[in-house]
C-alpha positions as CSV (number, residue, x, y, z in Angstrom):
1,X,5.6,41.1,5.8
2,X,2.6,39.6,4.0
3,X,3.1,36.3,5.9
4,X,3.2,38.2,9.2
5,X,0.0,40.1,8.4
6,X,-1.8,36.9,7.4
7,X,-0.7,35.2,10.6
8,X,-1.9,38.1,12.8
9,X,-5.2,38.3,11.0
10,X,-5.7,34.5,11.5
11,X,-4.9,34.8,15.2
12,X,-7.4,37.7,15.6
13,X,-10.2,35.9,13.8
14,X,-9.8,32.8,16.0
15,X,-10.1,34.7,19.3
16,X,-13.9,35.1,19.4
17,X,-14.5,31.4,18.6
18,X,-12.1,30.3,21.3
19,X,-13.5,32.8,23.8
20,X,-17.1,31.9,23.4
21,X,-18.0,28.3,24.2
22,X,-21.4,26.8,23.6
23,X,-23.5,25.6,26.5
24,X,-24.4,21.9,26.1
25,X,-27.9,20.5,26.7
26,X,-29.2,17.0,26.1
27,X,-32.5,15.8,24.7
28,X,-33.4,12.1,24.8
29,X,-36.0,10.5,22.5
30,X,-37.6,7.5,24.0
31,X,-41.0,5.9,23.0
32,X,-41.3,8.7,20.4
33,X,-41.3,11.4,23.1
34,X,-38.7,14.0,23.9
35,X,-37.3,14.1,27.5
36,X,-37.5,16.6,28.9
37,X,-40.4,18.1,27.0
38,X,-39.3,21.6,28.1
39,X,-35.7,22.3,27.8
40,X,-34.6,25.5,29.6
41,X,-31.6,27.3,28.1
42,X,-30.0,30.7,28.7
43,X,-30.8,33.6,26.4
44,X,-28.3,35.0,23.9
45,X,-26.1,31.9,24.2
46,X,-25.1,29.4,21.5
47,X,-26.3,25.9,22.5
48,X,-24.7,22.6,21.6
49,X,-27.7,20.2,21.6
50,X,-27.0,16.5,22.2
51,X,-29.8,14.4,20.7
52,X,-30.0,10.8,21.9
53,X,-32.4,8.5,20.1
54,X,-33.2,5.5,22.3
55,X,-35.9,4.3,19.9
56,X,-35.6,1.5,17.3
57,X,-36.6,3.9,14.5
58,X,-35.1,7.1,13.2
59,X,-36.4,10.6,14.0
60,X,-36.0,14.0,12.5
61,X,-35.5,16.8,15.0
62,X,-37.1,19.9,13.5
63,X,-38.5,23.3,14.3
64,X,-40.6,25.8,12.3
65,X,-39.6,28.5,14.8
66,X,-35.8,28.3,14.6
67,X,-33.5,26.8,12.0
68,X,-33.0,23.2,12.8
69,X,-33.5,19.9,10.9
70,X,-31.5,16.9,11.7
71,X,-32.1,13.1,11.4
72,X,-31.1,10.9,14.4
73,X,-30.7,7.3,13.5
74,X,-32.1,4.5,15.8
75,X,-30.1,3.9,19.0
76,X,-27.6,6.6,18.3
77,X,-26.9,10.3,19.0
78,X,-25.9,13.4,17.2
79,X,-24.9,17.0,18.1
80,X,-26.0,20.2,16.6
81,X,-25.6,23.9,17.4
82,X,-28.6,26.2,17.8
83,X,-29.1,29.8,18.9
84,X,-28.4,32.2,20.2
85,X,-32.1,33.0,21.1
86,X,-33.9,35.9,22.5
87,X,-36.0,35.1,25.6
88,X,-39.2,33.3,24.7
89,X,-40.6,29.8,23.9
90,X,-39.7,28.0,20.8
91,X,-41.4,24.7,19.7
92,X,-39.6,21.7,18.2
93,X,-40.9,18.3,17.1
94,X,-40.0,14.9,15.7
95,X,-41.1,15.1,12.1
96,X,-41.5,11.3,11.8
97,X,-43.7,11.0,15.0
98,X,-45.4,14.4,15.3
99,X,-48.3,13.4,17.5
100,X,-46.0,12.4,20.3
101,X,-42.5,13.8,19.7
102,X,-43.2,17.4,20.8
103,X,-41.1,19.8,22.9
104,X,-40.4,23.4,23.8
105,X,-37.2,25.4,24.3
106,X,-37.8,27.8,27.1
107,X,-35.2,30.6,26.8
108,X,-34.6,32.7,29.9
């Protein structure tokens, strides 16, 4: 009986994760600039952010307006999950090249 209850509980807990898939968006870093500089995403949705660094130096994707901080090595890519967000504008930047590596999430 205990095994059956544990199995049912495990199945129920896995349902929301399987039912809700994240939306994927891509940001490219080239010449120490994010492309696109404005990334439009849907409100109230978990986002899988693909970061592609085409530069010869590392960059740290970071934001003071939402929780994110991740280093992307040169000529490589990473993924991270952000959100969900309420509608609005949320700034992000490259910590190693702040004067040029600036961007904005536009949540609609």
